[in-house]
C-alpha positions in Angstrom: 0.0 0.0 0.0 1.2 3.5 -0.6 1.0 6.5 1.7 3.1 8.1 4.3 6.2 6.1 5.3 5.9 4.8 8.9 8.6 3.0 10.8 7.7 0.6 13.7 10.6 -0.1 16.1 10.5 -2.8 18.8 13.1 -5.3 19.9 10.3 -7.8 20.4 9.9 -9.1 16.8 6.4 -10.4 17.4 5.2 -7.1 18.7 6.9 -5.1 15.9 5.5 -7.4 13.2 2.0 -7.4 14.8 1.9 -3.6 14.9 3.3 -3.5 11.3 0.5 -5.8 10.2 -2.2 -3.7 11.9 -0.9 -0.5 10.3 -0.6 -2.3 7.0 -4.4 -2.2 6.9 -4.2 1.6 6.6 -3.1 3.6 3.6 0.5 3.7 4.8 3.9 2.3 3.7 5.0 0.4 6.8 8.6 -0.6 7.6 9.8 -2.5 10.7 13.0 -2.3 12.6 14.0 -4.5 15.5 16.5 -2.1 17.2 17.2 1.6 17.6 20.4 1.3 15.5 18.4 -0.4 12.7 15.8 2.3 12.9 18.5 5.0 12.6 20.0 3.3 9.6 16.6 3.2 7.9 16.0 6.9 8.8 19.3 7.7 7.1 18.2 6.1 3.9 14.5 7.0 3.7 12.2 9.8 4.8 9.6 8.8 7.4 6.6 10.8 8.4 6.2 8.8 11.6 8.1 6.5 13.9 6.4 4.2 16.4 9.0 3.0 19.0 9.0 0.9 22.0 10.7 2.6 25.0 12.5 -0.3 26.6 15.1 -1.6 24.1 18.7 -2.7 24.6 21.6 -0.3 23.9 19.5 2.7 23.0 16.0 3.1 24.5 13.0 4.7 22.8 13.4 8.1 24.5 17.1 8.3 23.4 15.9 7.4 19.9 13.2 10.1 20.1 15.9 12.6 21.0 18.1 11.6 18.1 15.2 11.7 15.7 14.1 15.2 16.9 17.7 16.5 16.4 18.3 15.0 13.0 14.8 14.7 11.4 12.7 17.4 13.2 9.7 16.9 10.9 9.4 13.2 11.7 6.7 12.6 14.3 7.3 9.9 17.0 4.8 7.9 19.1 6.3 6.0 22.0 4.9 2.6 23.2 5.7 0.9 26.5 4.5 -2.0 28.6 5.8 -0.2 31.7 4.0 3.1 31.5 4.1 5.6 34.2 3.1 9.3 34.5 6.8 10.3 34.9 7.9 8.5 31.7 4.9 9.9 29.8 5.8 13.4 30.9 9.5 12.9 30.0 8.5 11.5 26.5 6.2 14.5 25.8 8.9 17.0 27.0 11.3 15.3 24.6 8.8 15.9 21.7 6.8 12.7 21.4 3.5 13.1 19.5 1.9 10.5 21.7 2.6 7.9 24.4 0.7 4.6 24.5 0.8 1.7 26.9 1.0 -2.0 25.8 -1.0 -4.0 25.1 -2.1 -1.4 22.6 -5.8 -1.1 21.8 -6.1 -1.2 18.0 -8.4 1.9 17.8 -6.1 3.9 20.1 -3.1 3.1 17.9 -5.0 4.0 14.8 -6.1 7.3 16.4 -2.5 8.1 17.6 -1.1 7.4 14.1 -3.8 9.5 12.4 -3.2 12.4 14.8 0.6 12.3 14.4 0.3 12.1 10.6 -2.1 15.1 10.6 0.4 17.0 12.8 3.2 16.1 10.4 1.2 17.2 7.4 0.3 20.5 9.0 4.0 21.1 9.8 5.0 20.4 6.2 2.2 22.7 4.9 3.4 25.4 7.4 7.0 25.1 6.1 5.7 25.4 2.5 3.6 28.4 3.2 6.4 30.2 5.1 8.7 29.6 2.1 6.1 31.2 -0.1 5.7 34.2 2.2 9.5 34.7 2.4 10.0 34.4 -1.3 10.6 37.6 -3.2 7.4 38.2 -5.1 7.1 41.6 -6.7 3.7 42.8 -7.8 3.4 40.4 -10.7 0.8 38.3 -9.0 -1.5 41.2 -7.9 -4.4 41.8 -10.3 -5.7 45.3 -10.9 -6.2 47.6 -13.8 -7.7 50.7 -12.2 -5.5 53.8 -12.7 -5.3 54.4 -8.9 -4.2 50.8 -8.3 -1.6 51.1 -11.0 -0.1 54.2 -9.3 0.0 52.3 -6.0 1.8 49.4 -7.7 4.4 51.8 -9.0 4.9 53.3 -5.6 5.2 49.9 -3.9 7.8 48.8 -6.6 9.7 52.1 -6.1 10.0 51.9 -2.3 10.2 48.1 -1.9 14.0 47.9 -1.9 14.3 50.4 1.0 13.7 49.7 4.7 11.6 52.9 5.0 8.1 52.9 6.3 5.6 54.3 3.8 2.1 55.6 4.5 -0.2 55.6 1.4 -3.2 57.8 1.5 
């Protein structure tokens, strides 16, 4: 299936494959990694909209992975999963930038909702970046429509003062 790229990371292969199969029912492209180092290698080679990661993994845990992802791929959303949920770990995960925090066993509907919400956040962030680039791009008056003589005079004035940092009041 095609759609946003999603990466599932869990050292428990059955859990990772199960979540991958569940998400495979959605219009997503699902990849599975069985360690944080494998996840980082996959992130290096492909762009992912979302990473779902277990917290407790050997060598590098999910919160460390989240921190690395936020530094290197800030537009990628991360949802953390854990069988050992606590308020403290949830607060820490959200402070680090997690989009969501779910406890295992994961309820299918909660997982789908968390994925949809995170992907919506990611899409809004991407749209925001695009719109900001458009706003920051030099534009000129070419895209403004108007043929009234008074508007044409205003266009000329705007073009004349545009290069300066002077405040202009038009009356």
